[in-house]
C-alpha angles and dihedrals in degrees: 000000000000118000100219110132095023140071111244119234119240114263131200115228093272090051091047091051090051091052090050090050091053092051091048092048090052091049090050092065107119092232093054091046091053094047091047088053089052090049094051091048091048094049090047096193115209131202112279096024126125120233137179132195114207110210091019097176112180093359105244095130093048091052089052089049091051091055091049097050095042130203095318094054134058137230122194136175129210118204131163096209109083091201091059091045089055092047091050091050090052091049092049092049091050090050092046086235127161090221114132130201135207134190110240145103140243093263096062115021111196095233138090126252119287093016103137142052092200137024129190120191115179129184094343107106094065088066097049126101091195107034092164089067090055092049090052091050090052090052090048097055095041118097117230105279091022121139132227135188118196115191126189144148124252107214091193086074094059116136125198124182137207113028143087107304096229093047091048090049092051092049092049090047088053090052091050091048092050094054119085096222103008099170093048094126095064093041098056098087092052093046093051091045092053089049089061099259127130117235111224106172143354125213129187140191132183111231102216120194117232106267093225091064095070114197092350128202096291096055091042091054098041094047088055088053089051089056091048092053092048095245094123135009126250088248091054090049091051090050092050092052089047091051092050092048090051090048091052090051092050097039091245101120136108128181118168148140127200121240121201129205120198123198116203139158138210112245117244 
């Protein structure tokens, strides 16, 4: 989970390693890997260019950027969680990469205007209370002709099967209500357009949970929240979790959310 909008707790080394593992497991989802591949192809980094990843997490994308731009270019990551910044710096050092990392957030990027040829922002906007500010920051640091890909989930597209339709709807509505900017995926093109950028392409990918997981930790937690807010009863929650467990056992289960990636450029 991204830390925008909150102050991260301090972790000991074991806790930090656990956080890194969680981020890497999320990034290993096939859907995210495919959409990242689309993003890298769309940005088409060239040797000597300058690139930044906003919400860089454990740094893997910045290291890939550094390899693409070579010794005459630069690749930097911006991340608000100091523990993840430290982990990314360790990873870059181990890889002998020129990737650099800065503490910062999407509202105030620590760079001057027209600094970058390419920007990647992944799974950040859903955590922002003022996403238009972040879009304006992206436009500010992009050079004329520069490219950006903004990727984010749209929790309004969540699918849950099997289960009673009303109960499923209430649980998904609870998930949407619990997310700061839950419909961020569908809002990205409009935000970039209002920031003065030109939208060139939109990609999408359903992030489908492994069928063997059953309800999984997210549905288990959100369904408990739905009970707490009075949207469903405890008995209805128990039946939903039972239905999902049976679906996992029979191979008749589907849990997914759609992530969108928007490619845009800054006019010359």
